[in-house]
C-alpha positions, -999 to +999 in steps of 0.1 A: -343+506+022-347+540+037-323+562+058-339+588+080-315+614+094-327+633+124-314+662+145-311+699+148-288+713+121-282+745+142-272+728+174-240+709+178-238+680+187-274+673+178-266+681+141-249+648+136-278+633+117-281+664+095-243+663+087-246+626+077-277+635+055-257+662+037-228+639+030-251+610+018-268+634-006-235+643-022-233+608-037-247+607-072-255+570-073-278+566-043-303+538-049-321+542-016-342+569-001-326+594+023-349+615+044-340+648+060-360+643+092-347+673+111-366+677+144-398+663+129-409+643+159-444+628+153-444+644+118-420+617+107-447+590+112-455+587+074-419+576+067-425+545+089-456+533+071-436+508+050-423+473+052-388+482+041-358+483+064-351+517+079-319+531+094-323+561+117-293+583+120-291+604+152-267+618+178-266+594+208-241+579+232-238+550+256-244+520+232-220+491+226-217+500+189-228+526+164-254+503+149-282+490+172-315+473+165-346+491+178-355+461+200-323+468+220-332+504+228-347+510+262-379+527+252-397+516+283-390+548+301-405+569+273-439+575+289-450+609+277-449+630+246-427+661+249-400+678+229-372+656+242-390+623+236-414+629+207-395+608+182-389+579+206-425+581+216-434+576+180-411+546+177-425+530+208-459+532+193-449+516+159-438+482+170-418+478+138-391+452+138-370+464+108-357+496+123-320+501+130-302+530+145-268+546+137-257+567+167-227+589+168-217+574+202-198+605+211-208+640+223-179+656+205-181+641+170-157+653+143-157+651+105-140+616+106-171+604+126-194+617+098-172+600+072-172+567+092-210+569+096-216+574+058-193+545+050-209+522+075-244+532+065-236+526+029-222+492+037-252+483+057-276+493+030-257+473+005-258+442+028-295+445+033-304+451-003-283+423-017-298+396+006 
C-alpha cells in the first residue's frame, strides 16, 4: 500500500495533500509508504510502477464522497499536458485499476478536515492490507 500526497504546500487550499502528508508522517508506526508528491506532475510516474494499491490525497471538490475510485473520475476531458492537468494526464495514461483518491471535497478545509482525512486513510489502508 502506498499513499501519495500531492499539492502545493505554499498555496491554500492546494496544500491539503501536503498537510495530510505532514500529519501521517508524525505517526511512528506507519507500515505503508507515504510519498510527498508536492507538485511533481509527470515526475511522479515512478511511484505508479507497482502492483500495490495507491491512495492519492489531493484537494478537490464536487465528488459524492471523499474516497473515490480512479475509474469514477472524469479524465476524458484531460486532453493536453499543461500545469493544471499534468498529474491527471499521467493517470489517464497509466490505466491502473488499483488507484483511489481522497479529496478534501471543500475549498475551505480546516484542521478537522485534515484529522478526518488521516483517520479515514489510516482505516482504508488497514482494510486493504488485512484482506
